[in-house]
C-alpha positions in Angstrom: 9.4 -46.9 -14.7 10.8 -46.4 -17.8 14.6 -47.5 -17.9 16.3 -44.3 -18.8 13.7 -42.3 -15.5 15.2 -45.7 -13.3 19.0 -44.4 -14.1 18.2 -40.9 -13.7 17.1 -41.0 -10.5 20.1 -43.5 -9.7 22.2 -40.8 -10.8 20.5 -38.0 -9.0 20.4 -40.2 -5.8 24.4 -40.7 -6.0 25.2 -36.7 -6.4 22.5 -35.7 -3.6 24.2 -38.2 -1.3 27.5 -36.7 -2.4 26.4 -33.3 -1.1 25.7 -34.6 1.8 28.8 -36.9 2.7 31.1 -35.5 0.9 30.3 -31.7 0.9 28.2 -31.4 4.3 25.9 -29.2 2.4 22.3 -28.5 4.4 19.3 -30.1 3.7 17.6 -27.1 2.3 20.1 -26.6 -0.3 20.1 -30.7 -1.2 16.0 -30.5 -1.4 17.4 -27.4 -3.9 19.5 -29.4 -6.1 17.1 -32.6 -6.3 14.1 -29.8 -7.3 16.5 -28.6 -9.9 17.7 -31.7 -11.0 14.3 -33.6 -11.1 12.7 -30.9 -12.9 15.0 -31.4 -15.4 14.9 -35.5 -16.0 11.3 -35.1 -16.1 11.8 -32.4 -18.8 13.8 -34.7 -20.6 12.2 -37.8 -20.6 8.5 -35.9 -20.8 10.0 -33.5 -24.4 12.8 -36.0 -25.6 12.4 -39.2 -24.5 16.3 -38.5 -23.2 18.5 -39.8 -20.1 19.9 -37.2 -18.0 23.5 -39.2 -19.6 22.0 -38.6 -22.8 21.1 -34.6 -22.9 22.8 -32.4 -25.4 23.9 -28.9 -25.0 20.5 -28.3 -27.4 18.3 -29.6 -24.7 19.8 -27.8 -22.1 18.9 -24.8 -23.8 15.5 -25.3 -24.9 14.7 -25.9 -21.0 16.0 -22.5 -20.5 13.9 -20.7 -23.2 11.2 -22.9 -21.6 11.5 -21.8 -18.5 11.8 -18.0 -18.9 8.5 -17.9 -21.7 6.9 -19.8 -18.6 7.6 -16.4 -16.2 10.4 -17.8 -14.1 12.8 -14.9 -12.5 15.9 -15.0 -14.4 17.9 -15.6 -10.9 15.9 -18.8 -10.2 16.7 -20.3 -14.0 20.6 -19.2 -13.3 20.5 -21.0 -10.1 18.5 -24.1 -12.2 21.9 -24.3 -14.5 24.2 -23.6 -11.9 22.9 -27.0 -9.9 23.1 -28.8 -13.7 26.4 -27.5 -14.2 27.7 -28.7 -10.7 25.9 -32.4 -11.2 27.3 -33.1 -14.2 30.8 -32.0 -13.4 30.8 -34.2 -10.2 29.5 -37.2 -12.2 32.2 -36.8 -14.8 34.6 -36.4 -12.0 33.4 -39.4 -10.6 33.4 -41.4 -13.8 29.8 -41.6 -14.0 28.8 -40.1 -17.2 31.6 -39.2 -19.7 30.4 -36.0 -20.9 28.5 -32.8 -20.0 26.1 -30.8 -22.1 27.2 -27.8 -20.1 31.0 -28.0 -21.5 30.6 -25.3 -23.7 27.7 -23.6 -22.6 29.3 -20.4 -21.1 27.2 -19.5 -17.8 24.2 -17.4 -18.3 24.5 -13.7 -17.1 22.2 -13.3 -14.3 19.8 -10.2 -15.2 20.0 -7.7 -12.1 16.4 -7.8 -12.1 15.9 -6.2 -8.6 13.8 -8.3 -6.3 10.1 -6.7 -5.3 9.8 -4.9 -2.5 6.7 -3.5 -0.5 6.7 0.3 0.4 5.9 1.2 3.9 2.2 1.3 3.8 2.2 -1.8 1.9 4.0 -3.6 4.8 2.2 -2.0 7.3 -1.6 -2.8 6.2 0.0 -6.3 5.9 1.1 -6.9 9.3 -1.7 -5.6 10.7 -4.1 -7.9 8.5 -4.7 -11.0 10.9 -7.4 -11.4 13.2 -6.1 -11.2 16.4 -9.2 -12.6 18.2 -8.3 -16.2 17.4 -4.7 -18.3 18.0 -4.1 -18.5 14.2 -4.2 -14.6 14.0 -1.8 -14.4 16.8 0.7 -16.6 15.3 0.6 -15.6 11.7 0.8 -11.8 13.6 4.1 -12.9 14.8 5.1 -14.7 11.4 4.6 -12.1 9.4 6.2 -9.2 11.6 9.7 -11.9 12.3 9.7 -12.1 8.2 9.3 -8.0 8.0 10.9 -6.9 10.9 14.0 -9.3 11.2 14.4 -10.1 7.8 14.6 -13.9 8.5 14.5 -17.1 5.1 10.8 -18.7 5.3 13.3 -21.6 6.0 14.8 -19.6 8.9 11.3 -18.7 10.4 10.6 -22.5 10.1 13.1 -24.2 11.6 13.3 -21.5 14.9 13.1 -23.1 17.7 11.7 -21.1 21.5 15.1 -21.5 22.8 16.4 -19.6 19.6 14.6 -16.4 20.8 15.5 -13.9 23.3 12.4 -11.5 23.9 14.1 -9.8 27.1 17.8 -9.1 25.2 15.7 -8.5 22.1 17.6 -11.1 19.3 17.2 -14.1 17.3 19.5 -17.0 17.0 19.1 -18.7 14.1 20.9 -21.5 11.6 21.8 -19.7 8.0 22.3 -21.5 5.1 25.5 -23.1 5.4 24.9 -24.4 8.5 26.0 -21.0 10.3 25.0 -19.2 13.2 23.9 -15.5 13.5 22.1 -13.4 15.6 19.7 -10.8 14.7 18.0 -7.9 16.6 14.2 -8.1 16.9 12.5 -5.4 16.8 9.8 -3.7 19.4 6.6 -4.8 17.2 7.8 -8.3 16.6 8.8 -8.8 20.2 5.1 -7.7 21.5 3.8 -9.7 18.1 5.6 -12.9 19.4 5.2 -12.5 23.0 1.5 -11.9 22.2 1.4 -15.9 20.3 3.5 -17.1 23.0 0.9 -16.5 25.8 -2.2 -16.3 24.3 -1.8 -18.5 21.2 1.0 -21.3 21.8 -0.3 -23.0 24.2 -4.0 -23.8 22.8 -1.7 -25.1 19.5 0.4 -27.3 21.2 -2.3 -28.6 23.6 -0.4 -31.8 25.3 2.5 -32.4 23.0 5.8 -31.7 23.6 7.5 -29.4 20.4 9.7 -26.9 20.9 9.3 -25.3 17.2 8.3 -21.6 18.0 5.4 -21.7 15.0 3.0 -24.3 15.2 0.1 -25.7 12.9 -3.2 -26.6 14.2 -2.1 -30.0 15.1 0.6 -29.1 17.2 3.4 -30.0 14.8 6.3 -27.6 13.2 4.6 -25.2 10.7 6.2 -26.0 7.1 7.6 -23.8 5.0 4.8 -24.4 2.7 2.4 -23.3 5.5 4.0 -20.0 6.0 3.6 -18.9 2.3 0.5 -19.7 2.6 -0.2 -17.4 5.7 1.8 -15.0 3.4 -0.3 -15.3 0.3 -3.6 -15.6 2.1 -2.7 -12.1 4.1 -2.1 -10.1 1.3 -5.6 -11.0 -0.5 -7.1 -9.8 2.7 -4.9 -6.6 2.9 -4.8 -6.1 -0.6 -1.5 -6.2 -1.1 0.0 -7.7 -4.7 -0.8 -11.2 -5.2 3.3 -12.0 -6.3 4.5 -11.0 -2.6 6.0 -14.1 -1.0 8.2 -14.2 2.2 11.1 -13.6 0.5 9.7 -10.1 -0.4 9.5 -9.4 3.1 13.2 -10.1 3.4 14.0 -7.4 1.1 11.6 -5.3 1.8 13.2 -5.4 5.6 16.5 -4.9 3.8 15.8 -2.1 1.4 13.6 -0.1 4.1 16.6 -0.2 6.8 19.2 0.8 3.5 16.6 3.9 3.4 16.9 4.2 7.0 20.7 5.0 7.1 21.7 1.3 7.5 25.1 0.3 6.6 25.7 -2.3 4.1 28.1 -4.6 6.6 25.6 -5.0 9.0 23.3 -5.1 6.6 25.4 -8.4 5.6 25.6 -9.6 9.3 21.7 -9.4 9.5 21.1 -11.0 6.4 23.5 -13.6 6.8 25.1 -13.3 3.2 28.9 -15.0 3.5 29.9 -12.6 0.4 28.8 -8.8 0.7 28.4 -8.9 -3.0 25.7 -10.5 -2.6 24.0 -8.3 -0.5 24.7 -5.4 -3.1 23.0 -7.4 -5.4 20.5 -8.7 -3.3 19.6 -4.7 -1.7 19.1 -1.4 -3.3 18.0 1.9 -2.5 14.8 2.9 -4.3 15.8 6.0 -7.2 13.0 8.1 -5.2 14.6 8.0 -2.0 17.9 8.9 -3.7 16.3 11.9 -5.4 15.1 13.0 -1.9 18.6 12.6 -0.4 20.2 14.5 -3.1 17.1 17.2 -3.0 17.5 17.5 1.0 21.6 17.0 1.6 23.2 18.6 -1.6 23.8 22.4 -1.7 22.5 22.3 -5.7 19.7 20.2 -4.7 16.6 21.9 -5.0 
């Protein structure tokens, strides 16, 4: 490892420890910061032979340009810039660096590109595609129903424990961003799918092991976020749904279809676990087609 790379790793490790100890951020948030910073550090070392301390504004701008040209979503790029801004500001405050390459760089405008959403028919085809004749299929069915029917984040599905779901009452208890607990209702189809999984599949997956996570891999261990992504991707291929579909797409579809069905924004905010209503307003939208139908149906001059 070069001296530049080692110095960069030391700065990143120092910053991540600050996030954990001083700010008490969740492991998932810290992991996201780590990925963003190491990606930028690798770019600097590979393309310019620079350390994080040596980065200039032009290096950040070039990094951003390449990210966008590579097809990365604007919101993701903006988040990475935000990670860099927080990183350098923290290090300056702690006396680890003397300047920041983002000092004069204005905040990048987040293009409000709405996340892709599935139609009702596509969502139905996706959740119906798993083979219910084997434990893996029953598990995948339950996962897809939870993602679309409850709107959980992929990390929340991975972290869901047996004690976090009450099928009798019809609620899921989950720990979201910032270690904030919330309770979300679970609909009939998702309850049925989870019930089938618990009765017919999970005992076979867990075997003689002791594990209180709800969703398990074939070895009886906790199912990772990456594995849940694979479940969604494989199901999309089999269902003929767009390969760009992700667990986040199902969460967004959950929100969009609720709004189109008449749900109010405040209730949706609580179910999604957003601290600020403005996040919910950006994250969700009502399709223009649905709005046209509403005007046509309810306005006296809609015909």
